[in-house]
N, CA, C and O atoms as a DFTB+ gen file, in Angstrom:
592 C
 N C O
     1  1      -9.497     -10.802      11.197
     2  2      -7.980     -11.597      10.334
     3  2      -8.634     -13.070       9.705
     4  3      -9.434     -13.767      10.328
     5  1      -8.176     -13.338       8.506
     6  2      -8.029     -14.357       7.421
     7  2      -9.397     -14.496       6.413
     8  3      -9.777     -15.296       5.559
     9  1      -9.872     -13.327       6.981
    10  2     -10.858     -12.670       5.227
    11  2     -10.219     -12.112       4.159
    12  3      -9.375     -11.222       4.060
    13  1     -11.060     -13.142       3.010
    14  2     -10.318     -12.793       1.949
    15  2     -10.530     -11.615       1.364
    16  3     -11.683     -11.199       1.255
    17  1      -9.514     -10.931       0.922
    18  2      -8.941      -9.741       1.013
    19  2     -10.179      -9.305      -0.357
    20  3     -10.744     -10.071      -1.137
    21  1     -10.310      -7.362      -0.198
    22  2     -11.279      -7.239      -1.394
    23  2     -10.436      -7.346      -2.304
    24  3      -9.259      -7.141      -2.006
    25  1     -10.888      -7.802      -4.083
    26  2     -10.283      -8.040      -5.232
    27  2     -10.438      -6.182      -5.482
    28  3     -11.326      -5.461      -5.027
    29  1      -9.521      -5.868      -6.154
    30  2      -9.351      -4.338      -7.355
    31  2      -8.524      -4.350      -8.156
    32  3      -7.616      -5.158      -7.963
    33  1      -8.478      -3.756      -9.002
    34  2      -7.803      -3.356     -10.223
    35  2      -7.478      -1.823     -10.820
    36  3      -8.158      -1.198     -11.634
    37  1      -6.588      -1.527     -10.356
    38  2      -6.014       0.122     -10.570
    39  2      -4.888      -0.193     -11.185
    40  3      -4.111      -1.146     -11.246
    41  1      -5.081       1.448     -11.865
    42  2      -3.500       1.697     -12.803
    43  2      -2.638       2.155     -11.906
    44  3      -3.082       2.683     -10.886
    45  1      -1.368       2.051     -12.097
    46  2       0.304       1.617     -11.731
    47  2       0.925       3.388     -12.401
    48  3       0.819       3.983     -13.474
    49  1       1.468       3.636     -11.269
    50  2       2.881       4.342     -11.555
    51  2       3.299       3.986     -12.792
    52  3       3.374       4.668     -13.814
    53  1       3.593       2.715     -12.575
    54  2       4.658       1.928     -13.623
    55  2       4.141       2.134     -15.324
    56  3       4.849       2.161     -16.331
    57  1       2.797       2.250     -15.209
    58  2       2.559       2.394     -16.244
    59  2       1.459       0.981     -16.438
    60  3       0.694       0.763     -17.378
    61  1       1.622       0.413     -15.592
    62  2       1.178      -1.107     -15.799
    63  2      -0.706      -0.868     -15.181
    64  3      -0.945       0.218     -14.653
    65  1      -1.491      -1.557     -15.258
    66  2      -3.283      -2.271     -14.407
    67  2      -2.465      -3.382     -13.392
    68  3      -1.985      -4.398     -13.894
    69  1      -2.356      -3.136     -12.065
    70  2      -2.351      -3.872     -11.325
    71  2      -3.720      -4.818     -10.606
    72  3      -4.811      -4.264     -10.466
    73  1      -3.498      -6.372     -10.157
    74  2      -5.123      -6.874     -10.127
    75  2      -4.780      -7.617      -8.915
    76  3      -4.275      -8.739      -8.939
    77  1      -5.127      -6.828      -7.636
    78  2      -4.346      -7.802      -6.341
    79  2      -4.848      -9.197      -6.742
    80  3      -3.978      -9.866      -6.185
    81  1      -5.729     -10.167      -7.378
    82  2      -6.102     -11.254      -7.382
    83  2      -4.943     -11.867      -8.166
    84  3      -4.866     -13.070      -7.914
    85  1      -4.005     -11.445      -9.042
    86  2      -3.164     -11.893     -10.129
    87  2      -1.725     -12.393      -9.201
    88  3      -0.766     -13.012      -9.661
    89  1      -1.936     -11.841      -7.542
    90  2      -0.735     -12.509      -6.947
    91  2      -0.975     -13.634      -6.005
    92  3      -0.240     -14.163      -5.171
    93  1      -2.144     -13.844      -6.348
    94  2      -2.795     -15.251      -5.702
    95  2      -1.913     -16.244      -6.203
    96  3      -1.475     -16.189      -7.352
    97  1      -1.548     -17.410      -5.171
    98  2      -0.577     -18.191      -5.047
    99  2       0.490     -18.312      -5.463
   100  3       1.139     -19.355      -5.534
   101  1       0.887     -16.940      -5.883
   102  2       2.378     -16.822      -6.237
   103  2       2.906     -15.456      -4.945
   104  3       4.086     -15.701      -4.698
   105  1       2.561     -14.513      -4.320
   106  2       3.256     -13.903      -3.502
   107  2       2.616     -13.212      -2.700
   108  3       1.719     -12.642      -3.320
   109  1       2.604     -12.971      -1.688
   110  2       2.335     -12.020      -0.554
   111  2       2.451     -10.640      -0.940
   112  3       3.398     -10.115      -1.526
   113  1       0.935      -9.888      -0.380
   114  2       0.906      -8.347      -0.848
   115  2       1.033      -7.056       0.321
   116  3      -0.051      -6.727       0.804
   117  1       1.791      -6.584       0.630
   118  2       1.434      -5.584       1.485
   119  2       1.078      -4.250       0.874
   120  3       1.872      -3.505       0.300
   121  1      -0.676      -3.963       1.136
   122  2      -0.864      -2.443       0.684
   123  2      -0.450      -1.322       1.695
   124  3      -0.543      -1.677       2.870
   125  1      -0.159      -0.470       1.555
   126  2       0.370       0.801       1.997
   127  2      -0.674       1.996       1.479
   128  3      -0.431       2.793       0.572
   129  1      -1.985       1.923       2.334
   130  2      -3.201       3.139       1.969
   131  2      -1.908       4.619       2.768
   132  3      -1.376       4.562       3.877
   133  1      -1.779       5.601       1.866
   134  2      -1.403       7.047       2.832
   135  2      -2.578       7.979       2.006
   136  3      -3.273       7.828       1.001
   137  1      -2.389       8.952       2.966
   138  2      -3.073      10.171       2.213
   139  2      -2.758      11.036       1.188
   140  3      -3.719      11.555       0.620
   141  1      -1.769      11.289       0.852
   142  2      -1.460      12.311      -0.032
   143  2      -0.108      12.298      -0.228
   144  3       0.650      12.551       0.708
   145  1       0.459      11.927      -1.775
   146  2       1.669      12.500      -2.042
   147  2       2.212      13.637      -1.354
   148  3       1.559      14.286      -0.538
   149  1       3.824      13.975      -1.788
   150  2       4.149      14.996      -1.097
   151  2       3.664      15.694       0.225
   152  3       3.681      16.876       0.568
   153  1       3.263      14.647       0.794
   154  2       2.839      15.043       2.410
   155  2       4.275      14.444       2.981
   156  3       4.948      13.446       2.723
   157  1       4.423      15.796       4.074
   158  2       5.469      15.267       5.150
   159  2       5.652      13.893       5.616
   160  3       6.668      13.238       5.385
   161  1       4.384      13.367       6.449
   162  2       4.859      11.451       6.756
   163  2       5.018      11.136       5.322
   164  3       6.186      11.167       4.934
   165  1       4.030      10.810       4.356
   166  2       3.956      10.565       3.468
   167  2       5.239       9.961       3.235
   168  3       5.753       8.850       3.363
   169  1       5.689      11.561       2.690
   170  2       7.407      11.461       2.125
   171  2       8.575      10.854       2.764
   172  3       9.728      10.763       2.342
   173  1       7.985      10.401       4.017
   174  2       9.237       9.743       4.633
   175  2       8.532       8.068       4.720
   176  3       9.139       7.234       4.048
   177  1       7.728       7.745       5.236
   178  2       6.575       6.516       4.972
   179  2       7.383       5.814       3.869
   180  3       8.310       5.070       4.191
   181  1       7.091       6.006       2.680
   182  2       6.997       5.108       1.273
   183  2       8.540       5.378       0.861
   184  3       8.937       4.683      -0.074
   185  1       9.117       5.944       1.213
   186  2      10.312       5.960       0.387
   187  2      11.201       4.597       1.936
   188  3      12.151       3.818       1.870
   189  1      10.527       4.854       2.734
   190  2      11.040       3.689       3.404
   191  2      10.614       2.359       3.470
   192  3      11.352       1.453       3.856
   193  1       9.273       2.176       3.053
   194  2       9.262       0.911       2.350
   195  2       9.878       0.203       1.102
   196  3      10.031      -1.008       0.944
   197  1      10.148       1.062       0.382
   198  2      10.958       1.310      -0.605
   199  2      12.110       0.760      -1.051
   200  3      12.565       0.061      -1.956
   201  1      12.520       1.570       0.307
   202  2      14.499       0.841       0.120
   203  2      14.304      -0.201       1.007
   204  3      15.316      -0.534       1.624
   205  1      13.102      -0.919       1.288
   206  2      13.004      -2.336       2.129
   207  2      12.764      -3.432       1.060
   208  3      12.736      -4.634       1.322
   209  1      12.575      -2.829      -0.317
   210  2      12.278      -3.617      -1.484
   211  2      12.458      -5.147      -1.655
   212  3      11.587      -6.009      -1.769
   213  1      14.147      -5.297      -1.640
   214  2      14.846      -6.159      -1.696
   215  2      14.348      -7.756      -0.296
   216  3      14.158      -8.937      -0.588
   217  1      14.296      -7.222       0.856
   218  2      13.680      -7.736       2.019
   219  2      12.575      -8.415       1.682
   220  3      12.491      -9.641       1.756
   221  1      11.487      -7.504       1.216
   222  2      10.193      -7.764       1.366
   223  2      10.128      -8.812      -0.004
   224  3       9.398      -9.803      -0.030
   225  1      10.768      -8.521      -0.805
   226  2      11.187      -9.541      -2.100
   227  2      11.416     -10.767      -1.697
   228  3      10.664     -11.741      -1.740
   229  1      12.758     -10.652      -1.206
   230  2      13.169     -12.469      -0.752
   231  2      12.316     -13.276       0.110
   232  3      12.671     -14.422       0.388
   233  1      10.743     -12.582       0.762
   234  2      10.025     -13.187       1.410
   235  2       8.820     -13.657       0.804
   236  3       7.884     -14.168       1.421
   237  1       8.896     -13.409      -0.786
   238  2       8.125     -13.528      -1.734
   239  2       6.767     -12.730      -1.727
   240  3       5.659     -13.247      -1.870
   241  1       7.125     -10.855      -1.462
   242  2       6.202     -10.136      -0.941
   243  2       6.629      -8.935      -1.454
   244  3       7.654      -8.272      -1.295
   245  1       5.170      -8.729      -2.400
   246  2       5.382      -7.044      -3.446
   247  2       4.279      -6.029      -2.126
   248  3       3.543      -6.425      -1.222
   249  1       4.590      -4.859      -2.529
   250  2       4.828      -3.450      -1.634
   251  2       3.869      -2.540      -2.942
   252  3       4.073      -2.206      -4.109
   253  1       2.622      -2.387      -1.817
   254  2       1.852      -0.983      -3.378
   255  2       1.489      -0.195      -2.575
   256  3       1.022      -0.693      -1.551
   257  1       1.515       0.771      -2.627
   258  2       1.037       2.281      -2.086
   259  2       0.125       2.577      -3.056
   260  3       0.157       2.503      -4.284
   261  1      -0.770       2.959      -2.190
   262  2      -2.418       3.373      -2.661
   263  2      -2.804       4.632      -1.920
   264  3      -2.577       4.875      -0.735
   265  1      -3.549       5.549      -2.979
   266  2      -4.171       6.818      -2.240
   267  2      -4.785       6.862      -3.566
   268  3      -4.915       5.928      -4.357
   269  1      -5.217       8.327      -3.723
   270  2      -5.934       9.420      -4.319
   271  2      -5.598       9.959      -5.564
   272  3      -6.176      10.183      -6.628
   273  1      -4.293      10.120      -5.014
   274  2      -3.544      10.818      -6.607
   275  2      -3.564      10.508      -7.647
   276  3      -4.136       9.432      -7.824
   277  1      -3.137      11.029      -8.595
   278  2      -3.013      10.943     -10.436
   279  2      -2.144      10.288      -9.975
   280  3      -1.614      10.105      -8.879
   281  1      -2.018       9.758     -11.539
   282  2      -0.584       8.688     -12.106
   283  2       0.266       9.814     -12.084
   284  3       1.345       9.492     -11.586
   285  1       0.227      11.075     -12.439
   286  2       1.056      11.966     -13.019
   287  2       1.870      12.331     -11.951
   288  3       3.098      12.354     -11.867
   289  1       0.791      12.683     -10.952
   290  2       1.301      13.654      -9.283
   291  2       2.217      11.806      -8.914
   292  3       3.445      11.832      -9.002
   293  1       1.717      10.761      -8.636
   294  2       2.663       9.735      -8.601
   295  2       3.691       9.452      -9.113
   296  3       4.548       9.041      -8.331
   297  1       3.959       9.510     -10.151
   298  2       5.265       9.355     -11.103
   299  2       6.294      10.782     -10.909
   300  3       7.471      10.630     -11.237
   301  1       5.894      12.049     -10.424
   302  2       6.376      12.985     -10.192
   303  2       7.128      12.848      -8.637
   304  3       8.320      13.124      -8.499
   305  1       6.213      12.357      -7.425
   306  2       6.054      12.483      -6.229
   307  2       7.848      11.187      -6.660
   308  3       9.068      11.334      -6.590
   309  1       6.924      10.113      -7.051
   310  2       7.878       8.821      -6.740
   311  2       9.917       9.458      -7.619
   312  3      10.988       9.105      -7.126
   313  1       9.792      10.272      -8.749
   314  2      10.648      10.407      -9.041
   315  2      11.390      11.332      -8.002
   316  3      12.571      11.040      -7.819
   317  1      11.040      12.076      -7.507
   318  2      11.276      13.630      -6.680
   319  2      12.448      12.491      -5.407
   320  3      13.613      12.699      -5.070
   321  1      11.466      11.301      -4.988
   322  2      11.900      11.134      -3.849
   323  2      12.423       8.997      -3.861
   324  3      12.771       8.377      -2.856
   325  1      12.332       8.582      -4.859
   326  2      13.425       7.616      -5.332
   327  2      12.460       6.214      -4.506
   328  3      12.666       5.234      -3.791
   329  1      11.247       6.991      -5.238
   330  2      10.363       5.842      -4.726
   331  2      10.109       4.595      -5.711
   332  3       9.615       4.819      -6.817
   333  1      10.455       3.225      -5.308
   334  2      10.152       1.961      -6.943
   335  2       9.244       1.509      -6.280
   336  3       8.619       1.390      -7.333
   337  1       8.604       1.163      -5.595
   338  2       7.192       0.392      -4.742
   339  2       6.085       0.805      -6.434
   340  3       6.025       1.897      -6.999
   341  1       5.505      -0.247      -6.759
   342  2       4.221       0.809      -7.478
   343  2       3.209       1.704      -6.278
   344  3       2.887       1.471      -5.113
   345  1       2.928       2.800      -7.232
   346  2       2.265       3.480      -6.571
   347  2       0.788       3.555      -7.687
   348  3       0.707       3.857      -8.877
   349  1      -0.321       3.109      -6.617
   350  2      -1.628       2.892      -7.139
   351  2      -2.514       4.030      -7.218
   352  3      -2.325       4.931      -6.401
   353  1      -3.552       4.161      -8.153
   354  2      -4.057       5.789      -8.477
   355  2      -5.673       4.935      -8.014
   356  3      -6.242       4.148      -8.770
   357  1      -6.180       5.327      -6.622
   358  2      -7.258       5.234      -6.351
   359  2      -8.256       6.250      -6.343
   360  3      -8.994       6.535      -5.400
   361  1      -8.212       6.829      -7.599
   362  2      -8.776       8.342      -7.625
   363  2     -10.184       8.536      -6.855
   364  3     -10.469       9.589      -6.284
   365  1     -11.133       7.278      -6.906
   366  2     -12.566       7.471      -6.525
   367  2     -12.706       7.063      -5.306
   368  3     -13.853       7.033      -4.859
   369  1     -11.519       6.618      -4.399
   370  2     -11.271       5.779      -3.294
   371  2     -12.025       4.930      -3.103
   372  3     -12.384       4.748      -1.939
   373  1     -12.560       4.076      -4.174
   374  2     -13.100       2.906      -4.152
   375  2     -12.883       2.015      -3.536
   376  3     -13.758       1.433      -2.894
   377  1     -11.155       1.521      -3.572
   378  2     -10.499       0.307      -2.827
   379  2     -10.279       1.135      -1.568
   380  3     -10.681       0.539      -0.569
   381  1      -9.834       2.164      -1.359
   382  2     -10.189       2.402       0.019
   383  2     -11.499       2.511       0.874
   384  3     -11.303       2.299       2.071
   385  1     -12.552       2.744       0.587
   386  2     -14.221       2.513       0.873
   387  2     -13.875       0.583       0.985
   388  3     -14.153       0.097       2.082
   389  1     -13.361      -0.310       0.004
   390  2     -13.513      -1.594       0.420
   391  2     -12.671      -2.305       1.897
   392  3     -12.928      -3.224       2.675
   393  1     -11.684      -1.412       1.760
   394  2     -10.784      -1.848       2.911
   395  2     -11.104      -1.000       4.341
   396  3     -10.422      -0.998       5.366
   397  1     -12.268      -0.337       4.091
   398  2     -12.352       0.447       5.457
   399  2     -11.611       1.860       5.951
   400  3     -11.752       2.313       7.087
   401  1     -10.975       2.346       5.136
   402  2     -10.334       3.387       4.921
   403  2     -10.509       4.691       4.686
   404  3      -9.885       5.695       5.030
   405  1     -11.365       4.524       4.107
   406  2     -11.492       6.348       3.597
   407  2     -12.167       6.976       4.558
   408  3     -13.054       6.577       5.312
   409  1     -11.500       8.283       4.410
   410  2     -11.801       9.295       4.524
   411  2     -13.053      10.502       4.173
   412  3     -12.824      11.601       3.668
   413  1     -14.006      10.135       4.460
   414  2     -15.121      10.804       2.791
   415  2     -14.615      12.200       3.180
   416  3     -14.113      12.823       2.244
   417  1     -14.647      12.846       4.424
   418  2     -15.248      14.255       4.309
   419  2     -13.337      15.331       4.263
   420  3     -13.181      16.546       4.381
   421  1     -12.515      14.499       4.104
   422  2     -11.547      14.518       3.794
   423  2     -10.588      14.488       2.188
   424  3      -9.509      14.895       1.759
   425  1     -11.971      13.614       1.638
   426  2     -11.368      13.319       0.239
   427  2     -10.199      12.137      -0.327
   428  3     -10.016      11.761      -1.485
   429  1      -9.371      11.636       1.161
   430  2      -8.593      10.817       1.207
   431  2      -8.616       9.142       1.711
   432  3      -9.633       8.617       2.165
   433  1      -7.823       8.708       1.606
   434  2      -7.659       7.459       2.521
   435  2      -6.932       7.614       3.651
   436  3      -5.803       8.087       3.517
   437  1      -7.341       7.305       4.815
   438  2      -6.319       7.182       5.957
   439  2      -5.002       6.163       6.024
   440  3      -4.660       5.422       5.103
   441  1      -4.427       6.270       7.143
   442  2      -2.889       5.540       7.196
   443  2      -3.298       4.203       7.338
   444  3      -4.136       3.805       8.147
   445  1      -2.570       3.402       6.378
   446  2      -3.289       1.558       7.152
   447  2      -2.154       1.135       6.441
   448  3      -1.411       1.927       5.861
   449  1      -1.953      -0.348       6.468
   450  2      -1.124      -1.387       6.146
   451  2      -1.780      -2.455       6.516
   452  3      -2.311      -2.694       7.601
   453  1      -1.690      -3.389       5.108
   454  2      -2.820      -4.700       5.432
   455  2      -1.308      -5.422       4.444
   456  3      -0.530      -5.119       3.540
   457  1      -1.690      -6.739       5.574
   458  2      -0.651      -8.017       4.399
   459  2      -1.479      -8.873       4.325
   460  3      -2.019      -9.265       5.359
   461  1      -1.746      -9.294       3.347
   462  2      -2.370     -10.146       2.500
   463  2      -1.693     -11.134       2.214
   464  3      -0.549     -10.718       2.032
   465  1      -1.745     -12.582       2.016
   466  2      -0.939     -13.575       2.092
   467  2      -1.352     -14.349       1.133
   468  3      -2.546     -14.403       0.840
   469  1      -0.204     -15.223       0.361
   470  2      -0.781     -16.029      -0.676
   471  2      -2.035     -16.302      -1.220
   472  3      -2.339     -16.320      -2.413
   473  1      -2.634     -16.483      -0.390
   474  2      -3.876     -17.034      -0.543
   475  2      -4.933     -16.164      -0.926
   476  3      -6.006     -16.461      -1.451
   477  1      -4.357     -14.717      -0.495
   478  2      -5.257     -14.147      -0.585
   479  2      -5.868     -13.260       0.691
   480  3      -6.418     -12.173       0.511
   481  1      -5.733     -13.740       1.724
   482  2      -6.633     -13.515       2.961
   483  2      -5.542     -12.691       3.587
   484  3      -4.340     -12.953       3.613
   485  1      -6.403     -11.261       4.273
   486  2      -5.861     -10.435       5.240
   487  2      -5.287     -11.229       6.420
   488  3      -6.049     -11.773       7.219
   489  1      -3.663     -11.319       6.567
   490  2      -3.418     -11.343       7.982
   491  2      -3.002     -10.517       8.875
   492  3      -3.010     -10.822      10.068
   493  1      -2.596      -9.403       8.451
   494  2      -2.407      -8.014       9.321
   495  2      -2.866      -6.708       8.597
   496  3      -2.764      -6.227       7.468
   497  1      -3.467      -6.341       9.895
   498  2      -3.765      -5.007       9.350
   499  2      -4.155      -4.029      10.579
   500  3      -4.722      -4.189      11.660
   501  1      -3.534      -2.859       9.837
   502  2      -3.090      -1.789      11.054
   503  2      -3.748      -0.203      10.533
   504  3      -3.474       0.260       9.426
   505  1      -4.478       0.376      11.345
   506  2      -5.014       1.581      10.342
   507  2      -4.932       2.220      12.004
   508  3      -5.395       1.816      13.071
   509  1      -3.986       3.580      11.555
   510  2      -3.638       4.638      12.423
   511  2      -5.015       5.838      12.502
   512  3      -5.772       6.310      11.654
   513  1      -4.861       5.999      13.885
   514  2      -5.911       6.636      14.326
   515  2      -5.702       8.030      13.681
   516  3      -6.707       8.519      13.165
   517  1      -4.661       8.680      13.636
   518  2      -4.833      10.141      12.806
   519  2      -3.633       9.923      12.061
   520  3      -2.645       9.241      12.335
   521  1      -3.985      10.843      10.764
   522  2      -3.019      10.738       9.478
   523  2      -1.573      10.686       9.842
   524  3      -0.710       9.854       9.560
   525  1      -1.536      11.539      10.382
   526  2       0.077      12.671      10.412
   527  2       1.041      11.066      11.678
   528  3       2.031      11.245      12.387
   529  1       0.500      10.142      11.559
   530  2       0.784       9.456      12.735
   531  2       1.274       8.394      11.794
   532  3       0.528       8.107      10.858
   533  1       2.737       7.598      11.941
   534  2       3.015       6.715      11.267
   535  2       3.782       5.690      11.765
   536  3       4.995       5.669      11.558
   537  1       3.145       4.725      12.480
   538  2       4.048       4.053      13.742
   539  2       4.868       2.536      12.852
   540  3       6.093       2.456      12.765
   541  1       3.883       1.419      12.252
   542  2       3.777       0.497      11.494
   543  2       4.975       0.522      10.308
   544  3       4.767       0.748       9.116
   545  1       6.261       0.239      10.917
   546  2       7.443       0.844      10.041
   547  2       7.439      -0.586       9.436
   548  3       6.678      -1.466       9.840
   549  1       8.332      -0.751       8.451
   550  2       8.649      -1.574       7.374
   551  2       9.115      -3.181       7.875
   552  3       8.798      -4.246       7.345
   553  1       9.710      -3.018       8.711
   554  2      10.438      -4.115       9.586
   555  2       9.376      -4.553      10.916
   556  3      10.161      -5.116      11.679
   557  1       8.304      -4.577      11.435
   558  2       7.294      -4.851      11.785
   559  2       6.708      -5.350      10.616
   560  3       6.591      -6.574      10.671
   561  1       6.273      -4.822       9.519
   562  2       5.761      -6.079       8.530
   563  2       6.148      -7.107       8.215
   564  3       5.497      -8.148       8.127
   565  1       7.723      -6.866       7.919
   566  2       8.671      -8.047       7.682
   567  2       8.702      -9.188       8.685
   568  3       8.915     -10.342       8.314
   569  1       8.446      -8.796      10.231
   570  2       8.293      -9.820      10.643
   571  2       7.068     -10.290      11.080
   572  3       6.965     -11.298      11.779
   573  1       5.904      -9.455      10.617
   574  2       4.431     -10.413      10.679
   575  2       5.356     -11.541       9.287
   576  3       5.957     -12.488       9.793
   577  1       5.438     -11.462       7.999
   578  2       5.159     -12.130       6.794
   579  2       6.163     -13.144       7.709
   580  3       5.845     -14.330       7.795
   581  1       7.118     -12.758       8.244
   582  2       8.055     -13.938       8.527
   583  2       6.980     -15.048       9.705
   584  3       7.311     -16.230       9.800
   585  1       5.887     -14.588      10.426
   586  2       5.521     -15.415      10.912
   587  2       4.487     -16.089      10.238
   588  3       4.032     -17.192      10.541
   589  1       4.090     -15.253       9.165
   590  2       3.036     -16.887       8.160
   591  2       3.256     -17.933       8.233
   592  3       2.579     -18.751       7.611
């Protein structure tokens, strides 16, 4: 903990390009890595985080979802499930690899949550052992942010 988070630039479902370091000095960032759009657990997890977006914003925090799906798939999934957090397309899994959460033999990212503070340092990291597990709920992450 406390290491500088690996920087990246990825296209987002919003049509913008997101660079992690652009938040430095301004916002905390929660990176939510998840395996696939439209999968059952992911379709529960990301809407939960999206539904707490105001709570995160109140703590100067943005939530970014990241997986290997295309922008087209991200947009369709977000529309169907009412997901409002930006979904980033890490189609080659480069970002997942840099955070140590790529599952190479399945060509997906694992389920993981990283809290990055305004200085760009990793303050909380949780990686699920199984991609079907979902144990780090938004409330736990909000608690960690309040402890910063």
